[in-house]
C-alpha positions as CSV (number, residue, x, y, z in Angstrom):
1,X,-12.6,-32.5,-43.7
2,X,-12.0,-36.0,-45.5
3,X,-8.2,-34.8,-46.8
4,X,-7.8,-33.7,-42.9
5,X,-8.5,-36.8,-41.2
6,X,-6.7,-39.4,-43.6
7,X,-3.9,-36.8,-43.0
8,X,-4.0,-37.5,-39.5
9,X,-4.6,-41.2,-39.8
10,X,-1.2,-41.4,-41.4
11,X,0.5,-39.1,-39.3
12,X,-0.9,-42.0,-36.4
13,X,1.0,-45.0,-38.1
14,X,4.3,-43.0,-38.3
15,X,3.9,-41.4,-35.1
16,X,3.5,-44.9,-33.8
17,X,7.1,-46.5,-34.5
18,X,8.8,-43.3,-33.0
19,X,7.3,-41.7,-30.3
20,X,4.4,-43.3,-29.1
21,X,5.8,-46.7,-27.7
22,X,6.8,-45.8,-24.8
23,X,3.1,-44.6,-23.0
24,X,1.5,-47.8,-23.5
25,X,1.8,-49.3,-20.2
26,X,0.5,-52.1,-19.1
27,X,0.9,-52.7,-23.3
28,X,4.3,-54.2,-24.2
29,X,6.2,-51.2,-25.9
30,X,7.5,-53.9,-28.4
31,X,4.1,-55.0,-29.3
32,X,2.4,-54.1,-32.8
33,X,-0.6,-52.1,-32.6
34,X,-3.1,-52.9,-35.0
35,X,-5.1,-49.4,-36.3
36,X,-8.6,-50.8,-37.0
37,X,-11.3,-48.4,-38.3
38,X,-12.3,-44.5,-37.9
39,X,-14.9,-45.1,-34.6
40,X,-18.6,-43.6,-35.5
41,X,-20.8,-41.1,-33.6
42,X,-23.7,-42.4,-32.1
43,X,-23.2,-46.1,-33.0
44,X,-21.7,-49.1,-31.4
45,X,-18.6,-50.6,-32.7
46,X,-18.2,-54.7,-31.3
47,X,-14.8,-55.4,-31.4
48,X,-12.8,-59.0,-30.9
49,X,-9.4,-59.0,-29.9
50,X,-6.4,-61.7,-29.7
51,X,-4.9,-61.5,-26.3
52,X,-1.6,-60.6,-27.8
53,X,-2.6,-57.9,-30.3
54,X,-3.8,-55.0,-29.2
55,X,-6.0,-52.7,-31.1
56,X,-6.1,-48.9,-32.1
57,X,-9.0,-46.8,-33.2
58,X,-9.0,-43.0,-33.9
59,X,-11.9,-40.2,-34.2
60,X,-12.1,-37.0,-34.9
61,X,-13.9,-33.7,-33.1
62,X,-16.1,-33.3,-36.3
63,X,-18.6,-30.8,-35.3
64,X,-19.2,-31.6,-31.7
65,X,-18.8,-29.9,-28.6
66,X,-18.7,-32.7,-25.9
67,X,-18.4,-36.5,-26.5
68,X,-18.9,-39.6,-24.3
69,X,-16.3,-43.0,-25.1
70,X,-18.1,-45.8,-23.2
71,X,-15.6,-49.0,-23.3
72,X,-17.5,-52.5,-22.5
73,X,-15.9,-55.7,-21.7
74,X,-17.4,-59.2,-22.8
75,X,-15.1,-62.3,-21.6
76,X,-11.7,-60.8,-20.5
77,X,-10.2,-58.0,-18.6
78,X,-9.7,-54.9,-20.5
79,X,-6.5,-51.9,-20.4
80,X,-7.9,-49.3,-22.8
81,X,-6.4,-45.8,-23.0
82,X,-7.7,-42.4,-24.4
83,X,-5.2,-40.3,-25.5
84,X,-4.5,-37.3,-28.6
85,X,-2.8,-35.8,-31.3
86,X,-2.6,-32.6,-32.1
87,X,-1.3,-30.4,-34.8
88,X,-0.7,-26.9,-33.6
89,X,1.3,-26.1,-30.5
90,X,-1.4,-25.1,-28.3
91,X,0.1,-23.8,-24.5
92,X,-2.8,-25.9,-23.2
93,X,-2.2,-29.2,-25.0
94,X,1.3,-28.4,-23.9
95,X,1.0,-28.1,-20.5
96,X,-1.6,-31.0,-20.4
97,X,1.4,-33.2,-22.7
98,X,4.3,-32.7,-20.1
99,X,2.7,-33.1,-16.8
100,X,2.4,-36.3,-17.7
101,X,6.0,-36.4,-17.7
102,X,6.4,-36.9,-21.6
103,X,9.3,-35.0,-23.3
104,X,7.9,-33.9,-26.4
105,X,11.8,-33.2,-27.9
106,X,12.2,-36.7,-28.1
107,X,9.8,-36.4,-31.4
108,X,12.4,-34.5,-34.0
109,X,10.7,-35.9,-36.7
110,X,7.4,-34.8,-35.4
111,X,7.8,-31.2,-33.7
112,X,4.2,-29.9,-34.6
113,X,2.7,-33.2,-33.3
114,X,2.0,-33.6,-29.7
115,X,0.4,-36.2,-27.9
116,X,-0.9,-36.6,-24.2
117,X,-3.6,-39.4,-22.1
118,X,-6.6,-38.2,-21.5
119,X,-7.9,-41.3,-19.3
120,X,-6.7,-45.0,-19.2
121,X,-9.2,-48.1,-17.4
122,X,-8.1,-51.8,-16.6
123,X,-10.6,-54.4,-15.1
124,X,-13.9,-56.0,-16.6
125,X,-16.5,-53.9,-15.9
126,X,-18.3,-51.1,-18.2
127,X,-16.8,-47.3,-18.1
128,X,-16.7,-44.2,-19.7
129,X,-14.8,-41.1,-19.9
130,X,-16.5,-37.5,-21.2
131,X,-14.6,-35.0,-22.9
132,X,-14.9,-31.4,-24.5
133,X,-13.8,-31.2,-28.1
134,X,-11.2,-29.0,-29.9
135,X,-10.4,-28.7,-33.5
136,X,-7.3,-30.3,-35.3
137,X,-7.6,-33.1,-32.3
138,X,-6.8,-36.8,-33.6
139,X,-8.5,-39.1,-30.7
140,X,-6.6,-41.9,-30.7
141,X,-8.1,-45.4,-28.5
142,X,-6.1,-48.1,-27.4
143,X,-7.7,-51.4,-26.4
144,X,-5.9,-54.8,-25.3
145,X,-7.1,-57.8,-23.5
146,X,-5.3,-58.9,-20.6
147,X,-6.4,-62.8,-20.1
148,X,-7.9,-64.4,-23.4
149,X,-8.8,-63.7,-26.9
150,X,-12.4,-61.8,-26.1
151,X,-15.0,-59.3,-27.4
152,X,-15.7,-56.2,-26.3
153,X,-17.8,-52.9,-27.8
154,X,-17.3,-49.6,-28.0
155,X,-19.8,-46.4,-28.1
156,X,-19.4,-42.6,-28.5
157,X,-22.0,-40.2,-28.3
158,X,-22.7,-36.8,-28.7
159,X,-24.4,-35.1,-25.8
160,X,-25.3,-31.9,-28.6
161,X,-27.6,-33.8,-30.2
162,X,-28.1,-36.8,-28.2
163,X,-29.5,-37.6,-24.6
164,X,-27.9,-39.6,-21.8
165,X,-28.5,-43.3,-24.4
166,X,-27.6,-45.4,-20.8
167,X,-30.1,-46.1,-18.4
168,X,-29.6,-44.7,-15.5
169,X,-29.1,-46.7,-12.2
170,X,-30.9,-45.9,-9.1
171,X,-29.0,-44.2,-5.6
172,X,-29.0,-48.0,-4.1
173,X,-28.3,-50.1,-7.0
174,X,-28.2,-53.7,-5.2
175,X,-30.4,-56.8,-6.0
176,X,-32.2,-57.9,-3.1
177,X,-33.4,-61.8,-2.1
178,X,-36.9,-61.4,-1.4
179,X,-37.0,-65.1,-0.7
180,X,-35.5,-68.4,-1.0
181,X,-36.7,-71.5,-1.8
182,X,-35.3,-75.2,-3.0
183,X,-36.3,-74.5,-6.6
184,X,-36.7,-71.0,-6.8
185,X,-35.3,-67.4,-5.8
186,X,-37.3,-64.4,-5.9
187,X,-35.4,-60.9,-6.2
188,X,-36.4,-57.2,-6.8
189,X,-34.9,-54.1,-7.4
190,X,-35.4,-50.6,-7.8
191,X,-36.3,-49.0,-10.9
192,X,-34.0,-47.3,-13.1
193,X,-33.7,-43.3,-13.5
194,X,-33.6,-40.8,-16.1
195,X,-34.4,-39.6,-19.6
196,X,-34.5,-43.5,-20.7
197,X,-36.8,-44.2,-17.9
198,X,-38.9,-41.4,-17.8
199,X,-39.7,-42.5,-21.8
200,X,-41.1,-45.6,-20.7
201,X,-37.9,-47.6,-22.8
202,X,-36.4,-49.3,-20.0
203,X,-36.2,-53.3,-19.7
204,X,-34.8,-55.6,-17.0
205,X,-33.2,-58.7,-17.8
206,X,-31.9,-61.1,-14.9
207,X,-28.9,-63.7,-15.8
208,X,-28.3,-66.3,-13.7
209,X,-25.2,-69.0,-13.5
210,X,-23.5,-71.0,-10.8
211,X,-20.1,-69.4,-11.4
212,X,-20.0,-65.5,-10.3
213,X,-21.8,-62.6,-10.8
214,X,-20.7,-60.8,-13.7
215,X,-20.7,-56.9,-14.5
216,X,-21.7,-56.6,-18.1
217,X,-24.6,-57.7,-20.3
218,X,-22.3,-58.2,-22.9
219,X,-20.5,-61.1,-20.6
220,X,-23.9,-62.4,-19.6
221,X,-24.7,-62.9,-23.2
222,X,-21.1,-64.1,-24.2
223,X,-21.0,-67.0,-21.5
224,X,-24.4,-67.8,-22.9
225,X,-23.6,-68.5,-26.1
226,X,-20.2,-70.3,-24.9
227,X,-22.4,-73.1,-23.0
228,X,-24.4,-73.3,-25.9
229,X,-21.6,-74.0,-28.3
230,X,-19.9,-76.5,-25.5
231,X,-22.8,-78.4,-25.4
232,X,-23.4,-78.2,-29.0
233,X,-20.1,-79.6,-29.5
234,X,-20.1,-82.2,-26.8
235,X,-23.8,-83.4,-28.7
236,X,-21.8,-83.4,-31.6
237,X,-19.0,-85.7,-30.2
238,X,-21.8,-88.3,-29.0
239,X,-23.4,-88.2,-32.3
240,X,-19.8,-88.6,-34.3
241,X,-18.9,-91.4,-32.2
242,X,-21.8,-93.2,-33.0
243,X,-21.7,-92.4,-37.0
244,X,-17.8,-91.6,-37.3
245,X,-19.3,-88.2,-39.2
246,X,-18.2,-84.9,-39.1
247,X,-20.7,-81.9,-39.4
248,X,-19.1,-79.3,-39.7
249,X,-21.7,-77.2,-41.9
250,X,-23.9,-77.9,-39.0
251,X,-21.5,-76.4,-36.4
252,X,-21.5,-73.0,-38.6
253,X,-25.4,-73.0,-38.8
254,X,-25.9,-73.6,-35.3
255,X,-22.7,-70.5,-34.0
256,X,-24.7,-68.4,-36.9
257,X,-28.3,-69.3,-34.9
258,X,-26.5,-68.0,-31.5
259,X,-25.0,-64.8,-33.0
260,X,-28.8,-64.0,-34.4
261,X,-30.7,-65.2,-31.3
262,X,-32.9,-62.6,-29.5
263,X,-31.2,-61.3,-26.6
264,X,-34.6,-61.0,-24.8
265,X,-35.1,-65.3,-25.6
266,X,-36.1,-66.5,-21.9
267,X,-33.9,-69.5,-21.9
268,X,-35.0,-70.6,-18.7
269,X,-37.9,-72.4,-20.5
270,X,-35.3,-74.8,-21.8
271,X,-35.4,-78.3,-20.7
272,X,-31.7,-78.0,-19.4
273,X,-30.0,-75.7,-17.5
274,X,-26.6,-75.0,-19.7
275,X,-25.0,-72.7,-16.5
276,X,-25.8,-69.3,-17.5
277,X,-29.6,-68.5,-18.8
278,X,-31.1,-64.9,-19.2
279,X,-34.6,-64.1,-18.4
280,X,-36.4,-60.9,-19.4
281,X,-39.4,-59.3,-18.1
282,X,-39.8,-56.3,-19.8
283,X,-40.9,-53.1,-17.3
284,X,-41.2,-55.0,-14.0
285,X,-38.6,-55.1,-11.5
286,X,-39.2,-58.0,-9.8
287,X,-38.5,-61.8,-11.2
288,X,-39.0,-65.1,-10.0
289,X,-36.3,-67.5,-11.2
290,X,-37.5,-71.2,-11.0
291,X,-36.3,-74.7,-12.3
292,X,-33.2,-74.6,-9.7
293,X,-31.5,-77.1,-7.9
294,X,-32.1,-77.3,-4.1
295,X,-29.0,-76.8,-2.0
296,X,-26.9,-75.2,-5.1
297,X,-25.7,-71.6,-5.5
298,X,-26.8,-69.1,-7.9
299,X,-25.4,-65.8,-8.8
300,X,-27.9,-63.1,-10.1
301,X,-27.0,-60.3,-11.7
302,X,-30.0,-57.7,-13.3
303,X,-29.8,-55.3,-16.2
304,X,-31.3,-52.3,-16.9
305,X,-31.8,-52.1,-21.2
306,X,-32.6,-49.1,-23.3
307,X,-35.1,-51.0,-25.6
308,X,-34.6,-48.1,-28.1
309,X,-30.5,-48.5,-28.8
310,X,-29.9,-51.7,-26.6
311,X,-27.4,-50.0,-24.1
312,X,-27.5,-51.3,-20.7
313,X,-26.2,-51.0,-17.2
314,X,-25.4,-53.3,-14.4
315,X,-27.5,-53.3,-11.3
316,X,-24.9,-54.7,-8.0
317,X,-25.7,-58.2,-8.6
318,X,-26.3,-61.0,-5.4
319,X,-25.7,-64.6,-4.6
320,X,-28.4,-67.2,-3.0
321,X,-28.0,-70.8,-1.9
322,X,-31.5,-72.7,-2.4
323,X,-33.0,-74.3,0.2
324,X,-32.4,-78.8,1.5
325,X,-35.0,-80.7,-0.7
326,X,-38.1,-80.9,1.3
327,X,-38.0,-84.5,2.6
328,X,-41.6,-86.1,1.5
329,X,-43.3,-89.2,3.2
330,X,-41.9,-92.2,2.2
331,X,-42.8,-95.3,2.5
332,X,-42.0,-97.7,5.1
333,X,-39.6,-100.6,3.7
334,X,-41.5,-103.0,7.0
335,X,-39.1,-106.1,8.9
336,X,-39.0,-109.6,7.3
337,X,-41.6,-109.1,4.5
338,X,-40.7,-110.1,0.6
339,X,-41.6,-106.8,-1.3
340,X,-42.1,-106.1,-4.7
341,X,-40.5,-103.5,-6.1
342,X,-41.8,-102.3,-10.1
343,X,-39.6,-99.7,-11.9
344,X,-40.5,-97.6,-14.7
345,X,-37.3,-96.4,-17.1
346,X,-35.5,-94.2,-15.2
347,X,-38.1,-93.2,-12.6
348,X,-36.6,-93.3,-9.0
349,X,-38.2,-95.0,-6.0
350,X,-37.5,-94.0,-2.6
351,X,-38.0,-95.8,0.9
352,X,-37.3,-95.5,4.5
353,X,-35.7,-97.3,6.6
354,X,-35.5,-96.3,10.5
355,X,-32.6,-98.6,12.2
356,X,-33.1,-99.7,15.7
357,X,-31.7,-98.4,19.0
358,X,-29.4,-101.2,19.1
359,X,-27.8,-103.2,15.9
360,X,-28.3,-102.8,12.6
361,X,-30.2,-104.0,9.8
362,X,-29.8,-106.3,6.4
363,X,-30.7,-106.1,3.6
364,X,-31.9,-108.3,0.7
365,X,-32.0,-107.1,-2.5
366,X,-32.3,-109.4,-5.9
367,X,-32.9,-107.1,-9.0
368,X,-34.8,-109.6,-11.5
369,X,-34.3,-108.5,-15.4
370,X,-31.6,-105.8,-15.7
371,X,-29.1,-103.3,-13.6
372,X,-31.1,-101.0,-11.2
373,X,-28.4,-98.4,-9.2
374,X,-28.8,-98.7,-5.2
375,X,-28.0,-96.2,-2.7
376,X,-28.7,-96.7,0.3
377,X,-28.3,-93.0,2.6
378,X,-28.0,-92.6,6.3
379,X,-28.6,-89.6,7.8
380,X,-28.7,-87.7,4.8
381,X,-25.0,-89.4,4.1
382,X,-24.9,-91.6,1.6
383,X,-23.1,-95.5,2.8
384,X,-23.4,-97.4,-1.0
385,X,-24.1,-96.5,-4.4
386,X,-23.6,-98.5,-6.8
387,X,-25.2,-100.8,-9.9
388,X,-26.5,-103.5,-9.4
389,X,-28.0,-107.5,-10.9
390,X,-28.8,-110.7,-9.2
391,X,-29.2,-111.2,-5.7
392,X,-27.2,-109.4,-2.6
393,X,-27.1,-109.2,0.6
394,X,-26.1,-105.8,2.3
395,X,-25.7,-104.8,6.1
396,X,-27.0,-101.2,6.9
397,X,-25.8,-99.7,10.1
398,X,-25.9,-96.5,11.5
399,X,-26.6,-94.6,15.1
400,X,-29.3,-94.8,17.1
401,X,-33.0,-94.1,15.4
402,X,-30.8,-93.8,12.4
403,X,-33.1,-92.4,9.4
404,X,-32.3,-94.4,6.2
405,X,-33.4,-93.9,2.9
406,X,-33.4,-96.6,0.5
407,X,-33.4,-95.1,-3.3
408,X,-33.8,-97.4,-6.6
409,X,-33.7,-96.4,-10.2
410,X,-34.1,-98.6,-13.2
411,X,-31.4,-98.9,-15.7
412,X,-31.5,-97.2,-19.6
413,X,-32.9,-100.2,-20.8
414,X,-36.5,-100.1,-19.2
415,X,-38.5,-101.3,-16.6
416,X,-37.2,-103.4,-13.6
417,X,-38.5,-105.6,-11.2
418,X,-36.6,-105.9,-7.6
419,X,-37.6,-108.1,-4.6
420,X,-36.8,-106.3,-1.5
421,X,-36.3,-108.1,2.0
422,X,-35.2,-106.4,5.4
423,X,-34.2,-108.6,8.6
424,X,-33.2,-107.5,11.9
425,X,-30.7,-111.0,11.8
426,X,-28.5,-111.9,9.4
427,X,-29.8,-115.5,9.3
428,X,-33.5,-114.2,8.9
429,X,-32.4,-113.6,5.6
430,X,-33.2,-115.6,2.7
431,X,-30.0,-116.3,1.6
432,X,-27.8,-116.3,4.8
433,X,-25.0,-117.3,3.2
434,X,-24.9,-116.2,-1.0
435,X,-22.1,-117.4,-3.1
436,X,-19.7,-114.4,-3.5
437,X,-20.1,-115.8,-7.6
438,X,-22.6,-117.1,-8.7
439,X,-22.2,-119.0,-11.9
440,X,-23.4,-121.6,-14.0
441,X,-22.0,-123.8,-17.4
442,X,-22.3,-126.5,-19.2
443,X,-19.8,-128.8,-20.5
444,X,-18.6,-132.1,-21.8
445,X,-22.0,-132.6,-24.0
446,X,-21.9,-136.1,-25.4
447,X,-25.2,-137.8,-27.2
448,X,-27.1,-138.5,-24.4
449,X,-26.0,-136.6,-21.5
450,X,-24.2,-132.8,-20.5
451,X,-22.4,-131.8,-17.4
452,X,-23.6,-128.5,-15.7
453,X,-20.9,-126.7,-13.1
454,X,-21.7,-124.5,-10.2
455,X,-20.8,-123.1,-6.9
456,X,-23.0,-124.3,-4.3
457,X,-23.9,-122.4,-0.8
458,X,-24.3,-123.7,2.5
459,X,-27.3,-125.4,3.6
460,X,-28.8,-124.5,-0.4
461,X,-31.5,-126.5,-1.9
462,X,-31.0,-126.4,-5.4
463,X,-32.9,-127.4,-8.8
464,X,-31.9,-128.4,-12.5
465,X,-35.0,-128.3,-15.1
466,X,-34.4,-129.2,-18.9
467,X,-36.3,-127.9,-21.9
468,X,-36.4,-129.6,-25.6
469,X,-36.2,-126.7,-28.1
470,X,-37.8,-127.0,-31.7
471,X,-34.8,-127.3,-34.7
472,X,-35.8,-123.0,-35.2
473,X,-34.7,-121.8,-31.8
474,X,-37.9,-119.7,-29.8
475,X,-35.4,-116.4,-29.1
476,X,-38.9,-115.3,-27.0
477,X,-39.2,-118.5,-24.9
478,X,-35.0,-117.8,-24.6
479,X,-36.0,-114.4,-23.6
480,X,-38.5,-115.3,-21.2
481,X,-36.4,-117.8,-18.6
482,X,-34.0,-114.5,-18.0
483,X,-36.2,-113.2,-15.5
484,X,-33.6,-114.5,-12.6
485,X,-36.5,-114.3,-10.3
486,X,-39.0,-116.7,-11.6
487,X,-39.7,-120.3,-9.0
488,X,-40.1,-123.8,-10.4
489,X,-43.8,-123.2,-10.1
490,X,-43.8,-122.1,-14.0
491,X,-41.9,-125.6,-14.8
492,X,-43.7,-128.7,-15.5
493,X,-43.0,-132.1,-13.3
494,X,-41.4,-133.4,-16.8
495,X,-38.9,-130.7,-16.8
496,X,-37.5,-131.5,-13.4
497,X,-34.4,-133.5,-13.5
498,X,-33.4,-133.5,-9.7
499,X,-33.2,-131.3,-6.6
500,X,-30.8,-131.8,-4.0
501,X,-29.5,-130.6,-0.6
502,X,-26.1,-128.9,-0.1
503,X,-23.7,-129.2,2.5
504,X,-20.7,-126.2,2.9
505,X,-19.9,-123.9,-0.3
506,X,-18.2,-125.9,-2.9
507,X,-17.7,-125.9,-6.6
508,X,-20.5,-128.2,-7.6
509,X,-20.8,-131.0,-10.7
510,X,-24.1,-132.7,-11.6
511,X,-24.3,-134.9,-15.2
512,X,-27.2,-134.8,-16.7
513,X,-28.6,-138.1,-18.7
514,X,-31.3,-139.4,-20.4
515,X,-30.9,-136.5,-23.5
516,X,-31.7,-137.7,-27.1
517,X,-28.6,-137.5,-29.5
518,X,-28.7,-134.3,-32.0
519,X,-31.6,-132.6,-29.7
520,X,-31.2,-128.8,-28.3
521,X,-32.1,-128.2,-24.7
522,X,-32.0,-125.7,-22.1
523,X,-31.1,-126.1,-19.0
524,X,-32.5,-124.3,-16.1
525,X,-30.3,-123.8,-12.2
526,X,-32.7,-122.7,-9.2
527,X,-31.5,-122.9,-6.2
528,X,-34.5,-122.0,-2.9
529,X,-33.6,-120.2,0.2
530,X,-35.7,-119.1,2.9
531,X,-39.4,-118.1,2.6
532,X,-39.4,-120.4,-0.9
533,X,-37.1,-117.6,-1.9
534,X,-36.2,-118.6,-5.5
535,X,-32.5,-117.7,-7.8
536,X,-33.0,-118.7,-11.2
537,X,-29.4,-118.5,-12.6
538,X,-29.2,-117.3,-16.4
539,X,-30.5,-120.3,-19.0
540,X,-27.7,-122.4,-20.8
541,X,-28.2,-124.3,-24.1
542,X,-26.4,-127.5,-24.8
543,X,-27.0,-128.8,-28.0
544,X,-26.0,-132.9,-27.4
545,X,-23.6,-134.8,-30.0
546,X,-25.6,-136.5,-33.2
547,X,-23.9,-139.8,-33.1
548,X,-22.8,-142.3,-30.7
549,X,-19.5,-144.4,-31.0
């Protein structure tokens, strides 16, 4: 038997060059097919295809009477065809051969070698073909990827020695949606039929993703692997940009770990939803998929899996859009009252504002320590979204009794402090006319004086304070002074230089005198508005000249 198979295999290779190319459509007749290996009976074969390199397998009848071949695509649609070669001029073979419109006389060098197609299929679904087996037959399986490099699976089993190794779908193989909420969806489906089900060998797994339904478990697991690898690459790129180190070994180890991972792992238990997740529920025919995002479309596929053989079938998938997030009762931002908001690191704070029947609202917001992200939503439409630092005025407009939500989130630097004041009129704001560009600089220092320059606003009161610094700079003290919401109550009278009122917008310049030679000073500028609201400019350090001429 082994000699016969070897002889047939050699004939396959030679026959391809002379008479088999013209019947491989949609394979390109000029493409080289790579003959791989003999397919075993009763054992799954995992393969990988380059998009431009078709593959050929072969197998013989052996002692089998009835064989079924099943091909499972993974990432990409496949074209596959099952054909046979015969060594004898049997009438039945000739009839089938000639029914395909192939003139066997074109194969003059192999007049006793005939071929015809039994079955072909094209698509991304799992398909099978069952054939009775004759002696002296060599079966050829040609496989080609239609779009991208891809993985696939081939399984052949003998009906004489094996029962149906695949679970059987019920008469109604649909996945039904029981309920949909903002963060979870409840699914149900009918149990599998057939021998595997009666023997209690069927388990069920649900695959969920945001892109589309899939038709095979192999495709689902390929998407999970692809997403995890991409996520790992993104993390590796970030580490590499920081450390300038390439870690190919770590990538190989990670890839191997994914390949060896138990396919029943509940990946939905992970912190991040990476785009495609699989959760297995054993013999249960229902599942609740949780930790989903509101107002997001998800696609759900259910697979019945024979726990002994690993074979699987797919139910008809479905999809659902989760509900909009339920609006919690938010605290209302009062009018004409200064409100202090303490933000924890990366924690979102929200407040509601009811807009008046006519007109608008004015918002004064002052981030005291660091940048915060501000978002203003009116009737579920985002009208403002930006990072702010320091003091700003915003006008909020909308239709009568429109619902407005103000959201604040601290930056990555840590917790923050924000002051907010909501006014019905622009003139009621703490600083009705904030300078468009608040800047404070020090120049022209001498042994006893320094010049400060800043941009003033209309009708503002400003104060300048100085503080002598020791030889070793007190960095902790300097850092403390960077809170731009500090007022002058924290300063001693001896540190006060002067307080003045300004007219319109202009570039102000003041000279600070009575400084000592060769000393270091911390200079602070405060502007004071309505309700004793204060904006402190970033501190400036100046060192006077050590000697005078």
